[in-house]
C-alpha positions as CSV (number, residue, x, y, z in Angstrom):
1,M,-16.0,-5.2,-25.6
2,N,-15.1,-8.7,-24.5
3,R,-15.9,-9.3,-20.9
4,H,-12.5,-10.6,-20.1
5,K,-10.8,-7.6,-21.7
6,L,-13.0,-5.3,-19.7
7,I,-12.1,-7.1,-16.4
8,F,-8.4,-6.9,-17.3
9,L,-8.6,-3.1,-18.1
10,L,-10.6,-2.5,-14.9
11,T,-8.1,-4.5,-12.9
12,L,-5.2,-2.5,-14.5
13,V,-6.9,0.8,-13.8
14,L,-7.7,-0.1,-10.2
15,A,-4.2,-1.5,-9.6
16,I,-2.5,1.6,-11.1
17,G,-4.8,3.9,-9.3
18,F,-4.4,2.3,-5.9
19,L,-0.6,1.8,-6.4
20,A,-0.1,5.4,-7.5
21,T,-2.2,6.8,-4.5
22,S,-0.4,4.6,-2.0
23,L,3.1,5.5,-3.4
24,V,2.3,9.2,-3.6
25,S,0.9,9.2,-0.1
26,Y,4.0,7.3,1.1
27,Q,6.4,9.8,-0.6
28,V,4.5,12.8,0.8
29,S,4.6,11.4,4.3
30,K,8.3,10.5,3.9
31,H,9.1,14.0,2.8
32,S,7.1,15.4,5.7
33,I,8.9,13.2,8.2
34,H,12.3,14.1,6.5
35,D,11.5,17.8,6.9
36,A,10.3,17.4,10.4
37,I,13.5,15.6,11.4
38,V,15.7,18.2,9.7
39,D,13.9,21.3,10.7
40,N,12.7,20.4,14.2
41,E,13.7,17.1,15.8
42,L,17.5,17.1,15.3
43,P,18.0,20.9,16.0
44,L,15.7,20.7,19.1
45,T,17.6,17.7,20.5
46,A,20.9,19.5,19.9
47,D,19.6,22.6,21.7
48,N,18.4,20.5,24.6
49,I,21.7,18.7,25.0
50,Y,23.6,22.0,24.7
51,S,21.3,23.5,27.4
52,E,21.9,20.6,29.7
53,I,25.6,20.9,29.2
54,Q,25.5,24.6,29.8
55,K,23.5,24.1,32.9
56,D,26.1,21.8,34.4
57,L,28.9,24.1,33.2
58,V,27.3,27.3,34.6
59,R,27.1,25.6,38.0
60,T,30.7,24.6,37.7
61,V,31.8,28.1,36.6
62,F,29.9,29.5,39.6
63,I,31.9,27.2,42.0
64,A,35.2,28.1,40.4
65,S,34.3,31.8,40.5
66,M,33.5,31.5,44.2
67,M,36.8,29.8,44.9
68,A,38.8,32.5,42.9
69,T,37.3,35.2,45.1
70,D,37.5,33.3,48.4
71,T,39.4,35.4,51.0
72,F,41.0,32.4,52.6
73,L,42.4,31.0,49.4
74,R,43.9,34.4,48.3
75,D,45.3,35.1,51.8
76,W,46.8,31.7,52.0
77,I,48.7,32.3,48.7
78,I,49.7,35.9,49.7
79,D,50.9,34.7,53.1
80,G,53.4,32.3,51.5
81,E,51.4,29.1,51.1
82,V,52.1,28.0,54.7
83,G,50.4,24.7,55.8
84,T,49.7,22.6,52.8
85,E,47.1,20.6,54.8
86,R,45.0,23.7,55.1
87,I,44.5,24.2,51.4
88,S,44.1,20.5,50.8
89,R,41.3,20.4,53.3
90,Y,39.7,23.4,51.6
91,L,39.8,21.7,48.2
92,Q,38.4,18.5,49.7
93,E,35.5,20.4,51.2
94,V,34.7,22.1,47.9
95,Q,34.5,18.6,46.2
96,E,32.3,17.2,48.9
97,K,30.0,20.2,49.3
98,Y,29.4,20.8,45.6
99,G,29.8,17.3,44.3
100,A,32.8,18.2,42.0
101,F,34.9,15.5,40.5
102,S,38.1,17.3,41.3
103,S,39.3,20.7,42.6
104,F,42.7,22.3,42.3
105,L,44.9,25.4,42.9
106,V,48.1,26.4,41.1
107,S,50.2,29.1,42.7
108,E,52.0,31.5,40.3
109,K,54.7,32.1,42.8
110,S,55.6,28.5,43.7
111,R,54.1,26.8,40.5
112,H,52.8,24.1,42.8
113,Y,49.7,22.1,41.8
114,Y,47.6,21.6,44.9
115,Y,44.6,19.1,45.1
116,G,42.6,17.4,47.8
117,E,45.5,15.3,49.0
118,G,48.3,17.8,48.9
119,I,50.8,18.8,46.2
120,L,50.3,16.8,43.0
121,K,53.2,18.3,41.0
122,S,55.0,21.5,40.0
123,V,53.8,22.9,36.6
124,K,56.5,23.6,34.1
125,Q,56.4,25.6,30.9
126,E,58.2,22.9,28.9
127,E,55.8,20.2,30.0
128,P,53.0,19.7,27.3
129,R,50.5,18.6,30.0
130,D,51.0,21.9,31.8
131,A,50.3,24.1,28.7
132,W,46.8,24.8,30.0
133,Y,48.2,26.8,32.9
134,F,50.4,29.0,30.9
135,R,47.6,29.6,28.5
136,V,45.4,30.7,31.4
137,R,48.0,33.2,32.4
138,Q,47.6,35.0,29.0
139,I,43.9,35.0,28.5
140,D,41.8,38.2,28.8
141,Q,38.7,36.4,30.1
142,P,38.4,35.6,33.8
143,Y,38.2,31.8,33.0
144,E,38.3,29.1,30.4
145,L,36.8,25.7,29.9
146,N,39.3,23.0,29.1
147,V,38.8,19.2,28.4
148,D,41.8,17.4,29.6
149,K,43.0,14.2,31.4
150,D,43.0,14.5,35.1
151,L,46.4,13.3,36.5
152,A,45.0,13.1,40.0
153,H,42.3,10.6,38.9
154,A,44.2,8.2,36.7
155,D,43.9,10.4,33.6
156,A,40.1,10.4,33.5
157,L,38.8,12.7,30.8
158,T,37.5,15.8,32.6
159,I,35.9,19.1,31.8
160,F,37.9,21.7,33.8
161,V,36.9,25.3,34.7
162,N,40.2,27.2,35.0
163,Y,39.6,30.4,36.8
164,R,42.2,33.2,37.2
165,V,43.0,34.3,40.8
166,Y,43.9,37.9,41.7
167,D,45.2,39.4,44.9
168,F,43.5,42.4,46.5
169,S,45.5,44.7,44.2
170,H,44.2,42.8,41.1
171,Q,47.6,41.2,40.4
172,Y,47.5,37.7,39.0
173,I,48.6,35.1,41.7
174,G,47.4,31.8,40.3
175,A,44.6,29.7,38.9
176,T,41.9,27.6,40.6
177,G,38.8,25.7,39.7
178,V,37.0,22.4,39.6
179,G,36.6,19.5,37.2
180,V,33.5,17.7,36.0
181,T,33.8,14.2,34.6
182,V,32.7,13.7,31.1
183,D,30.7,10.7,32.4
184,S,27.9,13.1,33.1
185,V,27.8,14.2,29.5
186,Q,27.9,10.5,28.4
187,K,24.9,9.8,30.7
188,L,23.1,12.7,29.0
189,I,24.0,11.2,25.6
190,D,22.7,7.7,26.6
191,N,19.5,9.2,28.1
192,Y,18.7,11.1,24.8
193,Q,19.4,8.0,22.7
194,Q,17.1,5.9,24.8
195,R,14.3,8.4,24.9
196,F,14.4,9.7,21.3
197,H,16.2,7.0,19.4
198,R,18.8,9.4,18.0
199,N,22.5,8.9,17.9
200,V,24.5,11.5,19.7
201,Y,28.3,12.0,19.7
202,F,30.9,14.7,20.2
203,I,33.8,15.2,17.7
204,D,36.9,17.3,18.2
205,P,38.2,19.7,15.4
206,K,40.4,16.9,14.1
207,G,37.4,14.7,13.3
208,I,38.0,12.2,16.1
209,I,35.0,11.0,18.1
210,I,35.4,11.9,21.8
211,L,32.1,10.7,23.2
212,S,29.5,8.6,21.6
213,G,26.3,6.7,22.3
214,N,26.4,5.0,18.9
215,Q,27.9,1.5,19.0
216,S,28.8,1.8,15.4
217,Y,30.9,5.0,16.0
218,L,33.0,4.3,19.1
219,P,35.3,7.0,20.7
220,G,38.6,7.3,18.9
221,T,36.9,6.7,15.4
222,D,38.0,9.2,12.7
223,I,34.8,10.3,11.0
224,R,36.8,11.0,7.8
225,Q,37.1,7.2,7.5
226,I,33.3,6.7,7.6
227,K,31.9,6.3,4.1
228,G,29.5,9.1,3.3
229,L,30.1,11.0,6.5
230,G,33.8,11.6,5.7
231,K,32.9,13.6,2.6
232,L,30.9,16.0,4.7
233,F,33.8,16.7,7.1
234,P,35.3,19.8,5.3
235,E,31.8,21.5,5.0
236,I,30.8,20.7,8.6
237,F,33.9,22.1,10.1
238,K,33.6,25.4,8.1
239,R,30.3,26.2,9.8
240,E,29.2,26.5,13.4
241,S,25.9,24.6,12.8
242,G,24.0,23.0,10.0
243,T,22.0,20.0,8.9
244,Y,23.4,17.3,6.5
245,E,22.6,13.9,5.2
246,Y,24.6,11.0,3.9
247,E,24.3,7.4,2.8
248,H,25.8,4.6,4.8
249,A,25.1,0.8,4.9
250,G,22.2,1.3,2.5
251,A,20.4,3.8,4.7
252,T,20.0,7.6,4.7
253,H,21.3,9.3,7.8
254,L,20.3,12.8,8.8
255,I,22.7,14.9,11.0
256,N,22.5,18.2,12.8
257,A,26.0,19.4,13.7
258,R,26.8,22.4,15.9
259,Y,29.9,23.7,17.5
260,I,30.1,23.8,21.3
261,P,32.5,26.7,22.0
262,E,32.8,25.9,25.8
263,L,34.2,22.4,25.0
264,K,35.7,23.2,21.6
265,W,33.8,20.1,20.3
266,Y,31.2,19.5,17.7
267,L,27.9,18.0,18.8
268,F,26.4,15.6,16.3
269,V,22.8,14.5,16.6
270,E,21.9,11.8,14.0
271,K,18.8,9.9,13.0
272,S,18.3,7.1,10.4
273,E,15.6,8.1,8.0
274,S,14.7,4.5,7.3
275,E,14.1,3.9,11.0
276,A,12.0,7.1,11.2
277,T,9.9,6.0,8.2
278,S,9.4,2.4,9.3
279,D,5.9,3.1,10.5
280,I,4.8,4.7,7.2
281,R,6.5,1.8,5.3
282,Y,4.4,-0.6,7.4
283,T,1.3,1.6,6.6
284,L,2.3,1.5,2.9
285,Y,2.4,-2.3,2.9
286,L,-0.9,-2.5,4.8
287,N,-2.4,0.0,2.3
288,L,-1.2,-2.1,-0.6
289,L,-2.6,-5.3,0.9
290,L,-6.0,-3.5,1.5
291,C,-5.9,-2.2,-2.1
292,L,-5.3,-5.8,-3.3
293,V,-8.2,-7.0,-1.3
294,V,-10.5,-4.2,-2.4
295,T,-9.4,-4.6,-6.1
296,T,-10.0,-8.4,-5.8
297,I,-13.5,-7.8,-4.3
298,V,-14.4,-5.1,-6.9
299,I,-13.2,-7.3,-9.8
300,L,-15.0,-10.3,-8.5
301,L,-18.3,-8.4,-8.0
302,T,-17.8,-6.7,-11.4
303,H,-17.2,-10.1,-13.0
304,L,-20.3,-11.6,-11.4
305,A,-22.4,-8.6,-12.4
306,L,-21.1,-8.6,-16.0
307,K,-21.6,-12.4,-16.2
308,R,-25.1,-12.1,-15.0
309,Y,-25.8,-9.1,-17.2
310,Q,-24.3,-10.9,-20.2
311,T,-26.4,-14.0,-19.4
312,Q,-29.5,-11.8,-19.2
313,V,-28.6,-10.1,-22.5
314,E,-28.0,-13.4,-24.2
315,M,-31.3,-14.7,-22.8
316,M,-33.1,-11.6,-24.0
317,A,-31.4,-11.9,-27.4
318,T,-32.5,-15.6,-27.7
319,T,-35.8,-15.5,-25.9
320,D,-39.2,-14.3,-27.1
321,A,-40.4,-11.8,-24.6
322,L,-44.1,-12.5,-25.1
323,T,-44.2,-16.3,-24.9
324,G,-41.0,-17.0,-23.0
325,L,-40.0,-19.4,-25.8
326,P,-36.7,-19.4,-27.7
327,N,-36.7,-17.2,-30.8
328,R,-35.3,-17.6,-34.3
329,R,-31.8,-16.5,-33.1
330,A,-31.9,-19.3,-30.5
331,F,-32.8,-21.8,-33.3
332,D,-29.8,-20.7,-35.4
333,I,-27.6,-21.4,-32.3
334,V,-28.9,-24.8,-31.4
335,V,-29.8,-26.2,-34.8
336,E,-26.2,-27.4,-35.5
337,V,-26.1,-29.1,-32.0
338,L,-29.4,-30.9,-32.6
339,F,-28.5,-32.2,-36.0
340,N,-24.9,-33.2,-35.0
341,E,-26.5,-35.2,-32.1
342,S,-28.8,-36.9,-34.6
343,T,-25.9,-37.8,-36.9
344,R,-23.8,-39.1,-34.0
345,K,-26.7,-41.3,-32.7
346,K,-28.0,-42.2,-36.2
347,T,-31.5,-41.1,-35.4
348,Q,-34.1,-39.3,-37.5
349,I,-35.0,-35.6,-37.0
350,A,-38.0,-33.6,-38.2
351,I,-39.3,-30.0,-38.2
352,L,-42.9,-29.0,-37.5
353,L,-44.2,-25.5,-38.5
354,L,-47.4,-24.3,-36.9
355,D,-49.6,-21.3,-37.8
356,I,-52.7,-20.2,-35.9
357,D,-55.7,-20.0,-38.2
358,H,-57.4,-16.7,-38.8
359,F,-55.2,-15.0,-36.1
360,K,-55.9,-11.6,-37.7
361,L,-59.6,-11.9,-36.7
362,V,-58.5,-12.5,-33.1
363,N,-56.5,-9.3,-33.1
364,D,-59.3,-7.4,-34.8
365,R,-61.9,-8.6,-32.2
366,Y,-59.9,-8.6,-29.0
367,G,-57.1,-6.2,-29.8
368,H,-53.4,-6.8,-29.8
369,L,-53.3,-7.5,-26.1
370,G,-55.9,-10.2,-26.7
371,G,-53.8,-11.6,-29.5
372,D,-50.8,-11.6,-27.3
373,H,-52.7,-13.5,-24.7
374,V,-53.8,-16.1,-27.2
375,L,-50.2,-16.5,-28.4
376,S,-49.0,-17.1,-24.8
377,E,-51.7,-19.8,-24.3
378,V,-50.9,-21.5,-27.6
379,A,-47.2,-21.6,-26.6
380,M,-48.1,-23.3,-23.3
381,T,-50.4,-25.8,-25.0
382,I,-47.7,-26.8,-27.5
383,K,-45.1,-27.2,-24.8
384,S,-47.5,-29.4,-22.8
385,C,-47.8,-31.8,-25.7
386,M,-44.0,-32.0,-26.5
387,R,-41.3,-34.2,-25.1
388,A,-38.6,-32.6,-22.9
389,S,-36.0,-33.5,-25.6
390,D,-37.7,-31.7,-28.4
391,F,-37.1,-28.0,-29.2
392,I,-39.7,-25.3,-29.8
393,C,-39.3,-21.6,-30.8
394,R,-41.5,-18.8,-31.9
395,W,-40.8,-18.5,-35.5
396,G,-42.5,-15.1,-36.0
397,G,-45.9,-13.6,-35.7
398,E,-48.3,-16.4,-35.0
399,E,-46.0,-19.1,-36.3
400,F,-44.1,-21.7,-34.1
401,L,-41.3,-24.1,-35.1
402,I,-40.7,-27.4,-33.4
403,V,-37.7,-29.7,-33.9
404,V,-38.7,-33.3,-33.2
405,K,-35.8,-35.6,-32.3
406,D,-35.5,-39.4,-32.6
407,S,-38.8,-40.0,-34.4
408,D,-40.0,-41.3,-37.7
409,A,-42.7,-39.7,-39.9
410,H,-45.5,-41.6,-38.2
411,G,-44.4,-40.4,-34.7
412,V,-44.0,-36.8,-36.0
413,M,-47.6,-36.8,-37.3
414,L,-48.9,-38.2,-34.1
415,L,-47.2,-35.4,-32.3
416,A,-48.6,-32.8,-34.8
417,E,-52.1,-34.2,-34.3
418,K,-51.8,-34.1,-30.6
419,I,-50.8,-30.4,-30.7
420,R,-53.5,-29.6,-33.2
421,I,-56.2,-31.3,-31.1
422,G,-54.9,-29.7,-27.9
423,I,-55.2,-26.2,-29.5
424,E,-58.6,-26.9,-31.0
425,S,-60.1,-28.2,-27.8
426,K,-58.7,-25.4,-25.5
427,A,-61.1,-22.6,-24.7
428,I,-58.9,-19.5,-24.0
429,S,-60.4,-17.1,-21.4
430,Y,-59.9,-13.4,-22.0
431,K,-61.8,-10.6,-20.2
432,G,-64.9,-12.8,-19.6
433,A,-64.9,-14.2,-23.2
434,L,-63.9,-17.6,-24.4
435,I,-61.8,-17.7,-27.5
436,H,-61.7,-20.8,-29.6
437,I,-58.9,-21.2,-32.2
438,T,-57.4,-23.8,-34.5
439,A,-54.0,-24.3,-36.1
440,S,-52.5,-25.7,-39.3
441,L,-49.3,-27.7,-39.1
442,G,-46.7,-28.8,-41.7
443,A,-44.1,-31.5,-41.1
444,S,-40.9,-32.4,-42.9
445,M,-38.3,-35.1,-42.2
446,A,-34.7,-34.2,-42.7
447,E,-33.0,-36.3,-45.4
448,Q,-29.8,-38.3,-44.4
449,D,-27.5,-36.1,-46.5
450,E,-29.1,-33.0,-44.9
451,V,-28.5,-34.3,-41.4
452,E,-24.9,-35.3,-42.1
453,S,-24.0,-31.9,-43.5
454,Y,-24.6,-30.4,-40.0
455,S,-21.7,-32.4,-38.6
456,A,-19.3,-30.2,-40.5
457,K,-16.9,-28.1,-38.4
458,S,-17.9,-24.9,-40.2
459,F,-21.5,-23.8,-40.5
460,D,-21.1,-22.5,-44.2
461,A,-23.7,-21.1,-46.6
462,E,-24.2,-24.6,-48.2
463,T,-25.1,-26.2,-44.9
464,Y,-27.4,-23.3,-44.0
465,D,-29.2,-23.7,-47.4
466,K,-29.9,-27.4,-46.5
467,V,-31.4,-26.3,-43.2
468,Q,-33.6,-23.9,-45.1
469,Q,-34.7,-26.7,-47.5
470,V,-36.1,-28.7,-44.6
471,I,-37.9,-25.7,-43.2
472,E,-39.2,-24.8,-46.6
473,R,-40.7,-28.2,-47.1
474,A,-42.4,-28.0,-43.6
475,D,-43.6,-24.5,-44.6
476,A,-45.0,-25.7,-47.9
477,A,-46.8,-28.5,-46.0
478,M,-48.3,-26.0,-43.6
479,Y,-49.7,-23.8,-46.4
480,Q,-51.1,-26.9,-48.0
481,A,-52.9,-27.6,-44.8
482,K,-54.4,-24.1,-44.9
483,Q,-55.4,-24.4,-48.5
484,V,-57.4,-27.6,-47.9
485,G,-59.4,-26.2,-45.1
486,R,-57.1,-25.3,-42.2
487,N,-57.0,-27.1,-38.8
488,Q,-55.0,-29.9,-40.3
489,S,-51.6,-31.6,-40.1
490,I,-49.8,-32.5,-43.3
491,L,-46.4,-34.2,-43.9
492,S,-44.2,-32.8,-46.6
493,A,-44.9,-34.5,-50.1
494,S,-41.2,-35.4,-50.6
495,N,-41.3,-37.4,-47.3
496,R,-44.6,-39.2,-48.3
497,N,-43.1,-40.3,-51.6
498,K,-40.3,-42.3,-49.9
């Protein structure tokens, strides 16, 4: 497989693997957070807020209960409501002692509405703002909670505890109680929003927001006009509690809604899923960045390893393992380059073939390891005699091929003789013995038409045949040297005749 294709496939596999792992991890974490918000966070916040409200209301109910059973208050009504300042002082003391926002008393007999500063008004059945009193007269329970505007305090929205008052014969004689400003509930909302980053608001049964800590949903807003949330309105108000979700402004919002019977309001606790998952989104981006870095490093290391491996493989494929010289495959690769260069520079080029004389005797006497040692020594001797610009390869067995550049026949024969004499005069040491060998060499000059054929763009069969012709002439000259006594250098007959 092509190295670049392998790198591409590896990059693709790593990228897909890392991307899939990161996205799956992100989705799993996102679902876990979603479930945690729906199943735990929002219901728990709603429970805590409800508990806080109940705590304040229980205290308020206890104060109203104490007032309804107070002997002074009942005696004052039974005795004919003499001395308004007395009941006013009593109501003021209740406010100051228990920290109530307001306190009141309505007498059934006179229909007067008493508060800390005297008589506020007389309640009338036809007055809509007095409907609460006539409702209290009819209830079976000892008290009710009522959210209403307080006339005595500039119509401030107030949570009232309206407690029925009986005489000592258990006859209804009026209603008393205290009021708690909704500001305390608003503070509770603000506190929870700051601590837990959740939107909290109260909605009446008509869908109007009464109290809110969300700047987007201000008091007086009709939730039926809010895109996404308005569609949930019918379902929410059919149930006392539940968890819902809706899309608004490109984000998913999760809501826990529950009915507060004491206030006759619905408590909404909301959290944006996108805000809740911001940390894992950051983690996703960080993971993707790390995956990119890791992938880049892995691909780079793989590329370097493959390139090095390929270089080694190519070197092994073109290098003779014994002598370290190029082999015949390397010759096939460089021959076109060498001859093209000769054509371009208009220089002559020649081929020398060398064969070690009686090499079989060396193998028989010293073994194949001895023969290998001799071949290595001969290769070094040949290289020491050559120019750096010339090319040598192990042609096979005990044969070597040399390409001589930029030289005429005379120069080639001088080189051949230099090599022959260098081999003849060298004593090769092996296991305490000195081995003396000789070599026969044949030389052939490439003809001009043979050289020019190598400059063709395609290395076709005809061109290859012309290369073989030069080699065959050198081979023939080498065998001629062997036939006339070995240890000789002979130039091809066709070159001598020119």
